[in-house]
N, CA and C atoms as a LAMMPS dump frame, in Angstrom:
ITEM: TIMESTEP
0
ITEM: NUMBER OF ATOMS
408
ITEM: BOX BOUNDS ff ff ff
-5.0000000000000000e+02 5.0000000000000000e+02
-5.0000000000000000e+02 5.0000000000000000e+02
-5.0000000000000000e+02 5.0000000000000000e+02
ITEM: ATOMS id mol type element x y z
1 1 1 N 6.883 22.699 -3.719
2 1 2 C 6.534 21.416 -3.122
3 1 3 C 7.665 20.429 -3.425
4 2 1 N 8.07 19.641 -2.428
5 2 2 C 9.166 18.694 -2.615
6 2 3 C 8.724 17.509 -3.467
7 3 1 N 9.722 16.829 -4.037
8 3 2 C 9.42 15.63 -4.822
9 3 3 C 8.707 14.587 -3.971
10 4 1 N 9.122 14.465 -2.718
11 4 2 C 8.496 13.477 -1.827
12 4 3 C 7.003 13.738 -1.707
13 5 1 N 6.63 14.981 -1.468
14 5 2 C 5.216 15.304 -1.307
15 5 3 C 4.476 15.128 -2.625
16 6 1 N 5.09 15.56 -3.72
17 6 2 C 4.45 15.412 -5.039
18 6 3 C 4.165 13.946 -5.349
19 7 1 N 5.173 13.103 -5.166
20 7 2 C 4.978 11.671 -5.44
21 7 3 C 3.994 11.039 -4.453
22 8 1 N 4.055 11.451 -3.187
23 8 2 C 3.149 10.892 -2.179
24 8 3 C 1.7 11.262 -2.473
25 9 1 N 1.459 12.496 -2.898
26 9 2 C 0.096 12.908 -3.256
27 9 3 C -0.37 12.133 -4.491
28 10 1 N 0.524 11.959 -5.455
29 10 2 C 0.182 11.146 -6.624
30 10 3 C -0.173 9.727 -6.226
31 11 1 N 0.624 9.15 -5.317
32 11 2 C 0.343 7.796 -4.837
33 11 3 C -1.003 7.738 -4.141
34 12 1 N -1.289 8.742 -3.306
35 12 2 C -2.565 8.767 -2.592
36 12 3 C -3.736 8.775 -3.577
37 13 1 N -3.632 9.607 -4.607
38 13 2 C -4.721 9.691 -5.584
39 13 3 C -4.859 8.383 -6.364
40 14 1 N -3.732 7.81 -6.764
41 14 2 C -3.785 6.537 -7.495
42 14 3 C -4.294 5.403 -6.611
43 15 1 N -3.853 5.367 -5.351
44 15 2 C -4.348 4.345 -4.424
45 15 3 C -5.841 4.501 -4.173
46 16 1 N -6.32 5.733 -4.175
47 16 2 C -7.756 5.962 -4.014
48 16 3 C -8.525 5.309 -5.155
49 17 1 N -8.059 5.525 -6.379
50 17 2 C -8.697 4.889 -7.536
51 17 3 C -8.6 3.382 -7.467
52 18 1 N -7.43 2.875 -7.046
53 18 2 C -7.24 1.429 -6.929
54 18 3 C -8.206 0.838 -5.904
55 19 1 N -8.289 1.445 -4.714
56 19 2 C -9.148 0.892 -3.667
57 19 3 C -10.61 0.89 -4.091
58 20 1 N -11.049 1.972 -4.71
59 20 2 C -12.439 2.054 -5.157
60 20 3 C -12.719 1.006 -6.234
61 21 1 N -11.843 0.911 -7.222
62 21 2 C -12.059 -0.051 -8.308
63 21 3 C -11.903 -1.49 -7.834
64 22 1 N -11.051 -1.717 -6.834
65 22 2 C -10.928 -3.062 -6.262
66 22 3 C -12.244 -3.479 -5.621
67 23 1 N -12.897 -2.546 -4.932
68 23 2 C -14.199 -2.842 -4.326
69 23 3 C -15.212 -3.177 -5.408
70 24 1 N -15.21 -2.411 -6.492
71 24 2 C -16.136 -2.679 -7.597
72 24 3 C -15.831 -4.047 -8.208
73 25 1 N -14.552 -4.353 -8.416
74 25 2 C -14.162 -5.627 -9.039
75 25 3 C -14.577 -6.823 -8.199
76 26 1 N -14.473 -6.709 -6.871
77 26 2 C -14.832 -7.85 -6.017
78 26 3 C -16.336 -8.085 -5.981
79 27 1 N -17.111 -7.186 -6.582
80 27 2 C -18.551 -7.417 -6.709
81 27 3 C -18.867 -8.432 -7.799
82 28 1 N -17.924 -8.636 -8.73
83 28 2 C -18.184 -9.564 -9.824
84 28 3 C -17.157 -10.668 -9.98
85 29 1 N -16.088 -10.605 -9.191
86 29 2 C -15.021 -11.611 -9.258
87 29 3 C -14.678 -12.087 -7.855
88 30 1 N -14.227 -13.329 -7.716
89 30 2 C -13.671 -13.728 -6.425
90 30 3 C -12.451 -12.848 -6.122
91 31 1 N -12.255 -12.512 -4.867
92 31 2 C -11.205 -11.576 -4.469
93 31 3 C -9.83 -11.984 -4.985
94 32 1 N -9.471 -13.256 -4.833
95 32 2 C -8.126 -13.687 -5.238
96 32 3 C -7.918 -13.57 -6.746
97 33 1 N -8.989 -13.754 -7.526
98 33 2 C -8.872 -13.586 -8.969
99 33 3 C -8.759 -12.104 -9.337
100 34 1 N -9.47 -11.254 -8.626
101 34 2 C -9.356 -9.814 -8.855
102 34 3 C -7.926 -9.355 -8.587
103 35 1 N -7.28 -9.932 -7.568
104 35 2 C -5.885 -9.594 -7.27
105 35 3 C -4.982 -9.968 -8.444
106 36 1 N -5.196 -11.136 -9.027
107 36 2 C -4.37 -11.566 -10.165
108 36 3 C -4.489 -10.567 -11.314
109 37 1 N -5.691 -10.148 -11.646
110 37 2 C -5.87 -9.17 -12.722
111 37 3 C -5.239 -7.833 -12.352
112 38 1 N -5.415 -7.421 -11.107
113 38 2 C -4.834 -6.163 -10.647
114 38 3 C -3.314 -6.189 -10.753
115 39 1 N -2.702 -7.274 -10.268
116 39 2 C -1.247 -7.372 -10.292
117 39 3 C -0.718 -7.478 -11.716
118 40 1 N -1.446 -8.144 -12.59
119 40 2 C -1.018 -8.239 -13.994
120 40 3 C -0.909 -6.84 -14.593
121 41 1 N -1.918 -6.024 -14.369
122 41 2 C -1.881 -4.652 -14.875
123 41 3 C -0.782 -3.85 -14.187
124 42 1 N -0.643 -4.017 -12.89
125 42 2 C 0.377 -3.284 -12.135
126 42 3 C 1.788 -3.625 -12.566
127 43 1 N 2.05 -4.907 -12.81
128 43 2 C 3.372 -5.316 -13.284
129 43 3 C 3.639 -4.71 -14.663
130 44 1 N 2.606 -4.659 -15.494
131 44 2 C 2.757 -4.024 -16.807
132 44 3 C 3.167 -2.56 -16.683
133 45 1 N 2.542 -1.843 -15.751
134 45 2 C 2.892 -0.433 -15.528
135 45 3 C 4.333 -0.322 -15.026
136 46 1 N 4.71 -1.158 -14.063
137 46 2 C 6.06 -1.09 -13.491
138 46 3 C 7.131 -1.409 -14.533
139 47 1 N 6.911 -2.457 -15.325
140 47 2 C 7.885 -2.827 -16.358
141 47 3 C 8.01 -1.705 -17.391
142 48 1 N 6.9 -1.151 -17.8
143 48 2 C 6.927 -0.041 -18.764
144 48 3 C 7.706 1.142 -18.198
145 49 1 N 7.477 1.469 -16.933
146 49 2 C 8.194 2.573 -16.297
147 49 3 C 9.698 2.299 -16.292
148 50 1 N 10.102 1.1 -15.888
149 50 2 C 11.523 0.75 -15.826
150 50 3 C 12.148 0.842 -17.214
151 51 1 N 11.463 0.323 -18.231
152 51 2 C 12.015 0.342 -19.582
153 51 3 C 12.188 1.755 -20.122
154 52 1 N 11.264 2.647 -19.798
155 52 2 C 11.312 3.999 -20.348
156 52 3 C 11.993 5.024 -19.441
157 53 1 N 12.376 4.612 -18.225
158 53 2 C 13.009 5.564 -17.302
159 53 3 C 14.435 5.892 -17.711
160 54 1 N 15.072 4.984 -18.424
161 54 2 C 16.455 5.208 -18.832
162 54 3 C 17.461 4.84 -17.764
163 55 1 N 16.997 4.421 -16.602
164 55 2 C 17.914 4.03 -15.538
165 55 3 C 18.51 2.654 -15.837
166 56 1 N 19.733 2.454 -15.387
167 56 2 C 20.381 1.161 -15.548
168 56 3 C 19.705 0.134 -14.639
169 57 1 N 19.644 -1.1 -15.104
170 57 2 C 19.113 -2.189 -14.278
171 57 3 C 20.168 -2.532 -13.226
172 58 1 N 19.786 -2.538 -11.975
173 58 2 C 20.706 -2.764 -10.867
174 58 3 C 20.638 -4.224 -10.438
175 59 1 N 21.81 -4.831 -10.288
176 59 2 C 21.879 -6.215 -9.807
177 59 3 C 22.475 -6.197 -8.408
178 60 1 N 21.621 -6.174 -7.421
179 60 2 C 22.039 -6.173 -6.019
180 60 3 C 21.304 -7.316 -5.334
181 61 1 N 21.908 -8.51 -5.33
182 61 2 C 21.196 -9.699 -4.835
183 61 3 C 20.531 -9.542 -3.473
184 62 1 N 21.198 -8.923 -2.52
185 62 2 C 20.591 -8.764 -1.188
186 62 3 C 19.335 -7.918 -1.252
187 63 1 N 19.404 -6.813 -1.964
188 63 2 C 18.244 -5.927 -2.071
189 63 3 C 17.145 -6.547 -2.919
190 64 1 N 17.528 -7.301 -3.929
191 64 2 C 16.523 -7.999 -4.743
192 64 3 C 15.783 -9.015 -3.874
193 65 1 N 16.524 -9.726 -3.026
194 65 2 C 15.895 -10.683 -2.113
195 65 3 C 14.916 -10.006 -1.175
196 66 1 N 15.318 -8.851 -0.634
197 66 2 C 14.423 -8.096 0.257
198 66 3 C 13.175 -7.664 -0.513
199 67 1 N 13.365 -7.19 -1.755
200 67 2 C 12.216 -6.765 -2.571
201 67 3 C 11.282 -7.939 -2.843
202 68 1 N 11.842 -9.128 -3.073
203 68 2 C 11.002 -10.308 -3.313
204 68 3 C 10.203 -10.685 -2.055
205 69 1 N 10.838 -10.608 -0.902
206 69 2 C 10.115 -10.89 0.351
207 69 3 C 9.039 -9.824 0.565
208 70 1 N 9.362 -8.566 0.255
209 70 2 C 8.356 -7.506 0.349
210 70 3 C 7.171 -7.833 -0.548
211 71 1 N 7.447 -8.398 -1.724
212 71 2 C 6.376 -8.793 -2.634
213 71 3 C 5.495 -9.878 -2.04
214 72 1 N 6.09 -10.789 -1.264
215 72 2 C 5.292 -11.82 -0.593
216 72 3 C 4.333 -11.18 0.414
217 73 1 N 4.853 -10.219 1.181
218 73 2 C 3.991 -9.495 2.118
219 73 3 C 2.899 -8.741 1.368
220 74 1 N 3.286 -8.067 0.282
221 74 2 C 2.317 -7.299 -0.505
222 74 3 C 1.238 -8.211 -1.084
223 75 1 N 1.646 -9.341 -1.648
224 75 2 C 0.673 -10.267 -2.226
225 75 3 C -0.304 -10.798 -1.193
226 76 1 N 0.221 -11.234 -0.058
227 76 2 C -0.655 -11.732 1.007
228 76 3 C -1.56 -10.644 1.556
229 77 1 N -0.996 -9.46 1.761
230 77 2 C -1.788 -8.339 2.259
231 77 3 C -2.87 -7.921 1.28
232 78 1 N -2.533 -7.955 -0.001
233 78 2 C -3.516 -7.559 -1.007
234 78 3 C -4.662 -8.557 -1.082
235 79 1 N -4.352 -9.829 -1.006
236 79 2 C -5.432 -10.824 -1.002
237 79 3 C -6.318 -10.629 0.225
238 80 1 N -5.706 -10.408 1.4
239 80 2 C -6.501 -10.166 2.608
240 80 3 C -7.358 -8.913 2.444
241 81 1 N -6.791 -7.871 1.846
242 81 2 C -7.527 -6.627 1.632
243 81 3 C -8.707 -6.836 0.694
244 82 1 N -8.49 -7.529 -0.406
245 82 2 C -9.578 -7.787 -1.358
246 82 3 C -10.661 -8.663 -0.723
247 83 1 N -10.256 -9.636 0.096
248 83 2 C -11.248 -10.448 0.803
249 83 3 C -12.069 -9.575 1.744
250 84 1 N -11.411 -8.634 2.419
251 84 2 C -12.133 -7.705 3.295
252 84 3 C -13.099 -6.841 2.484
253 85 1 N -12.635 -6.344 1.32
254 85 2 C -13.513 -5.537 0.463
255 85 3 C -14.721 -6.344 -0.001
256 86 1 N -14.464 -7.599 -0.397
257 86 2 C -15.533 -8.439 -0.914
258 86 3 C -16.546 -8.855 0.132
259 87 1 N -16.158 -8.771 1.412
260 87 2 C -17.064 -9.247 2.459
261 87 3 C -17.716 -8.123 3.258
262 88 1 N -17.366 -6.876 2.943
263 88 2 C -17.954 -5.815 3.757
264 88 3 C -17.679 -4.427 3.227
265 89 1 N -17.672 -3.493 4.128
266 89 2 C -17.568 -2.07 3.82
267 89 3 C -16.171 -1.682 3.324
268 90 1 N -16.13 -0.949 2.219
269 90 2 C -14.856 -0.434 1.706
270 90 3 C -14.242 0.559 2.692
271 91 1 N -15.077 1.35 3.359
272 91 2 C -14.564 2.331 4.325
273 91 3 C -13.848 1.643 5.481
274 92 1 N -14.434 0.578 5.98
275 92 2 C -13.816 -0.137 7.105
276 92 3 C -12.577 -0.898 6.654
277 93 1 N -12.678 -1.632 5.542
278 93 2 C -11.542 -2.413 5.045
279 93 3 C -10.347 -1.517 4.749
280 94 1 N -10.608 -0.391 4.106
281 94 2 C -9.523 0.501 3.731
282 94 3 C -8.937 1.212 4.941
283 95 1 N -9.786 1.621 5.866
284 95 2 C -9.297 2.314 7.062
285 95 3 C -8.408 1.417 7.907
286 96 1 N -8.863 0.217 8.165
287 96 2 C -8.079 -0.685 9.016
288 96 3 C -6.806 -1.126 8.308
289 97 1 N -6.905 -1.545 7.051
290 97 2 C -5.704 -2.004 6.348
291 97 3 C -4.733 -0.852 6.119
292 98 1 N -5.244 0.361 6.027
293 98 2 C -4.397 1.522 5.845
294 98 3 C -3.557 1.871 7.067
295 99 1 N -3.828 1.217 8.166
296 99 2 C -3.043 1.472 9.371
297 99 3 C -1.651 0.845 9.297
298 100 1 N -1.323 0.279 8.148
299 100 2 C 0.048 -0.196 7.966
300 100 3 C 1.029 0.968 8.165
301 101 1 N 0.547 2.194 8.005
302 101 2 C 1.422 3.353 8.208
303 101 3 C 1.974 3.389 9.631
304 102 1 N 1.17 2.977 10.596
305 102 2 C 1.612 2.966 11.988
306 102 3 C 2.715 1.928 12.187
307 103 1 N 2.48 0.73 11.694
308 103 2 C 3.485 -0.328 11.813
309 103 3 C 4.776 0.034 11.102
310 104 1 N 4.655 0.627 9.914
311 104 2 C 5.834 1.028 9.157
312 104 3 C 6.615 2.106 9.898
313 105 1 N 5.903 3.074 10.47
314 105 2 C 6.579 4.141 11.224
315 105 3 C 7.341 3.559 12.415
316 106 1 N 6.72 2.635 13.128
317 106 2 C 7.382 2.026 14.29
318 106 3 C 8.613 1.239 13.854
319 107 1 N 8.485 0.431 12.81
320 107 2 C 9.634 -0.34 12.321
321 107 3 C 10.769 0.571 11.843
322 108 1 N 10.419 1.676 11.177
323 108 2 C 11.442 2.609 10.693
324 108 3 C 12.196 3.254 11.856
325 109 1 N 11.472 3.575 12.928
326 109 2 C 12.126 4.17 14.096
327 109 3 C 13.033 3.142 14.774
328 110 1 N 12.534 1.92 14.948
329 110 2 C 13.284 0.894 15.679
330 110 3 C 14.475 0.37 14.88
331 111 1 N 14.286 0.102 13.582
332 111 2 C 15.322 -0.581 12.811
333 111 3 C 16.1 0.3 11.833
334 112 1 N 15.556 1.439 11.443
335 112 2 C 16.22 2.273 10.44
336 112 3 C 16.73 3.587 11.017
337 113 1 N 16.66 3.732 12.332
338 113 2 C 17.156 4.915 13.015
339 113 3 C 16.491 6.201 12.538
340 114 1 N 15.223 6.091 12.121
341 114 2 C 14.462 7.285 11.774
342 114 3 C 13.829 7.82 13.048
343 115 1 N 13.369 9.051 12.99
344 115 2 C 12.762 9.636 14.182
345 115 3 C 11.414 10.247 13.824
346 116 1 N 10.597 10.409 14.856
347 116 2 C 9.286 11.034 14.705
348 116 3 C 9.214 12.221 15.65
349 117 1 N 8.656 13.324 15.169
350 117 2 C 8.432 14.481 16.028
351 117 3 C 7.15 14.248 16.821
352 118 1 N 6.944 15.065 17.811
353 118 2 C 5.705 14.958 18.6
354 118 3 C 4.483 15.219 17.723
355 119 1 N 4.61 16.112 16.765
356 119 2 C 3.492 16.385 15.854
357 119 3 C 3.179 15.131 15.032
358 120 1 N 4.21 14.444 14.556
359 120 2 C 3.99 13.222 13.775
360 120 3 C 3.4 12.108 14.64
361 121 1 N 3.873 11.987 15.864
362 121 2 C 3.32 10.984 16.786
363 121 3 C 1.852 11.298 17.071
364 122 1 N 1.552 12.575 17.257
365 122 2 C 0.159 12.985 17.476
366 122 3 C -0.697 12.637 16.261
367 123 1 N -0.165 12.88 15.063
368 123 2 C -0.889 12.54 13.838
369 123 3 C -1.174 11.052 13.742
370 124 1 N -0.193 10.224 14.09
371 124 2 C -0.419 8.776 14.088
372 124 3 C -1.476 8.391 15.12
373 125 1 N -1.449 9.052 16.268
374 125 2 C -2.472 8.803 17.291
375 125 3 C -3.862 9.143 16.782
376 126 1 N -3.976 10.286 16.086
377 126 2 C -5.266 10.661 15.506
378 126 3 C -5.709 9.64 14.459
379 127 1 N -4.757 9.098 13.702
380 127 2 C -5.1 8.082 12.699
381 127 3 C -5.684 6.843 13.374
382 128 1 N -5.107 6.442 14.482
383 128 2 C -5.631 5.294 15.225
384 128 3 C -7.048 5.58 15.708
385 129 1 N -7.254 6.761 16.259
386 129 2 C -8.599 7.142 16.729
387 129 3 C -9.58 7.149 15.559
388 130 1 N -9.154 7.687 14.415
389 130 2 C -10.025 7.729 13.237
390 130 3 C -10.429 6.323 12.808
391 131 1 N -9.491 5.393 12.798
392 131 2 C -9.818 4.018 12.394
393 131 3 C -10.776 3.381 13.386
394 132 1 N -10.566 3.619 14.662
395 132 2 C -11.49 3.077 15.662
396 132 3 C -12.898 3.621 15.43
397 133 1 N -13.003 4.931 15.2
398 133 2 C -14.323 5.533 14.964
399 133 3 C -14.957 5.044 13.663
400 134 1 N -14.158 4.892 12.61
401 134 2 C -14.691 4.431 11.321
402 134 3 C -15.149 2.972 11.354
403 135 1 N -14.506 2.182 12.202
404 135 2 C -14.821 0.741 12.208
405 135 3 C -15.968 0.382 13.138
406 136 1 N -16.602 1.361 13.744
407 136 2 C -17.722 1.078 14.636
408 136 3 C -19.024 1.11 13.88
């Protein structure tokens, strides 16, 4: 199994735990406060990983700026996601918000010169159909 698949499966499993626990947390906390606690723990994990990875700290201002803007999108998206979890079904909130994969695939093809096979396009189409069916 490739590193990409190994890490992606790990991410999927960890995101599953995150989404489930986020739904539980929004049962007792306002969504935006749950995000603050979630991000505090997440930043702790990321900093610990960076410190123990042994990799050199990279100073690339352009890429750091892009990462910071990505963080703005992530923060806003996470608050919207937690608000969706707090106001309704975890299955619907997660399915619809998880469709970021479609937008990311389109942006990667248009701006990063990546390509999609017909099988991958079909898979994205099935994902759209699945979200439509889940949200009814």
